[in-house]
C-alpha positions in Angstrom: 119.8 80.7 126.5 122.2 81.2 129.5 121.3 78.9 132.3 120.6 80.3 135.7 121.4 77.0 137.4 123.3 77.5 140.7 122.1 81.1 140.9 119.9 82.8 143.4 116.6 84.3 142.3 115.9 87.3 144.5 112.3 88.6 144.7 112.0 92.2 143.9 110.2 94.3 146.5 107.3 94.9 144.1 106.6 91.1 143.6 103.1 91.1 144.9 102.6 87.3 145.1 102.3 86.7 148.8 103.9 83.3 148.5 107.1 84.7 147.0 107.3 88.0 148.8 111.0 88.7 149.7 112.1 85.2 148.9 115.5 83.9 147.8 115.3 80.8 145.6 118.2 78.6 144.8 117.9 77.3 141.3 119.0 73.7 140.6 117.6 73.6 137.1 117.1 76.1 134.3 117.0 75.0 130.7 114.7 74.8 127.6 112.3 72.6 129.7 111.8 75.2 132.4 113.3 75.9 135.8 113.2 74.5 139.3 114.5 75.7 142.7 113.9 75.9 146.4 113.0 78.8 148.6 115.8 79.1 151.2 114.4 81.8 153.5 110.9 80.6 154.4 111.2 78.3 157.4 108.3 76.2 158.3 107.2 77.4 161.8 107.4 74.8 164.5 109.3 72.2 162.4 113.0 71.6 162.8 115.1 68.7 161.4 115.0 66.8 164.6 111.1 66.9 164.7 110.9 65.9 161.1 113.2 62.9 161.7 111.0 61.9 164.7 107.9 62.1 162.5 109.6 59.9 159.9 110.7 57.5 162.7 114.4 57.8 161.7 117.2 57.4 164.2 118.7 60.2 166.2 121.9 59.4 168.0 124.2 61.1 170.5 126.6 61.8 167.5 124.0 63.8 165.6 125.1 67.0 164.0 124.3 70.3 165.7 122.4 71.2 162.5 119.7 68.9 163.6 118.1 71.8 165.4 117.8 74.0 162.3 114.5 74.8 160.7 113.0 72.9 157.8 112.1 75.2 154.8 109.0 75.6 152.8 110.8 75.0 149.5 107.9 76.1 147.3 104.3 75.5 146.4 104.7 72.3 144.3 104.8 68.8 145.9 105.1 70.0 149.5 104.9 66.5 150.8 108.2 65.7 149.1 111.5 66.4 150.8 114.8 67.6 149.3 118.2 68.0 151.0 120.6 70.6 149.7 124.0 69.8 151.1 127.7 70.1 150.9 129.3 67.5 148.6 129.2 64.0 150.0 129.0 60.9 147.8 127.2 57.7 148.5 123.6 58.8 148.5 120.9 57.4 146.2 119.2 60.1 144.0 121.9 62.8 144.3 122.7 65.4 141.8 125.7 67.7 141.8 124.6 71.3 141.4 128.0 72.9 141.7 131.4 72.2 143.3 129.9 73.2 146.7 126.3 72.0 146.5 124.4 68.8 145.9 120.7 68.0 146.1 119.5 64.6 147.3 116.0 63.2 147.4 116.5 59.7 148.8 115.6 58.5 152.3 119.1 57.3 152.9 120.4 60.8 153.4 117.5 61.6 155.7 118.5 58.6 157.8 122.0 60.0 158.2 120.9 63.5 159.4 120.3 62.2 163.0 123.7 60.5 163.1 127.4 61.4 162.7 127.3 60.5 159.0 125.4 63.7 157.9 126.9 66.1 155.4 128.8 69.0 157.0 126.2 71.5 155.7 122.6 70.9 154.7 119.1 72.3 154.6 115.9 70.5 154.1 113.2 71.9 151.8 109.7 70.5 151.6 108.3 71.2 148.1 109.8 73.3 145.3 109.1 76.2 143.0 109.0 75.5 139.2 108.5 77.4 136.0 107.3 76.2 132.6 109.5 76.9 129.5 109.8 80.6 129.0 107.9 81.5 132.2 110.9 82.5 134.3 112.4 84.5 131.5 109.1 86.4 131.2 109.1 87.1 134.9 112.6 88.4 134.7 111.6 90.7 131.9 108.7 91.9 134.1 111.2 92.9 136.7 109.9 90.4 139.3 113.3 88.8 140.1 117.0 89.7 140.2 119.6 87.0 139.9 123.1 86.6 141.3 125.6 83.7 141.6 125.0 81.4 144.6 127.3 81.9 147.5 127.2 78.7 149.5 127.8 80.8 152.7 124.4 82.5 152.0 122.8 79.1 151.5 124.1 77.3 154.5 125.4 79.8 157.1 123.6 83.1 156.8 120.8 83.6 159.3 117.4 83.0 157.7 116.1 86.5 158.3 119.1 88.1 156.6 119.2 86.0 153.4 117.1 88.3 151.2 118.9 91.5 152.3 122.4 89.9 152.0 121.6 88.4 148.6 120.5 91.9 147.3 123.6 93.5 148.8 125.7 90.9 146.9 124.6 92.7 143.8 126.3 95.9 144.9 123.3 98.3 145.3 120.4 99.0 147.6 117.4 97.1 146.1 115.0 99.7 147.6 116.5 102.4 145.4 115.8 100.8 142.0 112.8 101.4 139.9 109.9 98.9 140.1 109.3 99.5 136.3 111.0 97.3 133.7 112.8 99.3 131.1 113.3 98.1 127.5 115.1 99.9 124.6 
């Protein structure tokens, strides 16, 4: 099995699950035990990083990164009370995992404490919750033509405007997603 770790899953236009309609998911895990990732284009309305830090009673200093005003994301339907920080590489955090040369994921409170200060990673997004698949489930959904995949471009993850992420991820594949068939073909 080829791993889709560090890839984007792009929802096909015909994916009729309202939760995943036109989503882009960054996969941090894909192996024989299943898959896990975060939706990166569904902001939680009325919740930005600064508001989340205030709710958590974490410090916000005058040296805080400008990213403190960015939206927090609905990362997926599983464990929505749990926060995950996808960020540019920066060592020293508890519970960090390297996803690629350009991306890490951290789940510890120490990184959250840094986001309101000058010690925050250069680039980051916060996701509450995650999406997951049982063994073989994602592969079946790919066969059913529910998702497209493409390599993760950190620029899409961290810098592309939220409302353009799905369209730009599909364009990265080199064709107009609206012109492909919604039927899966097998020979």
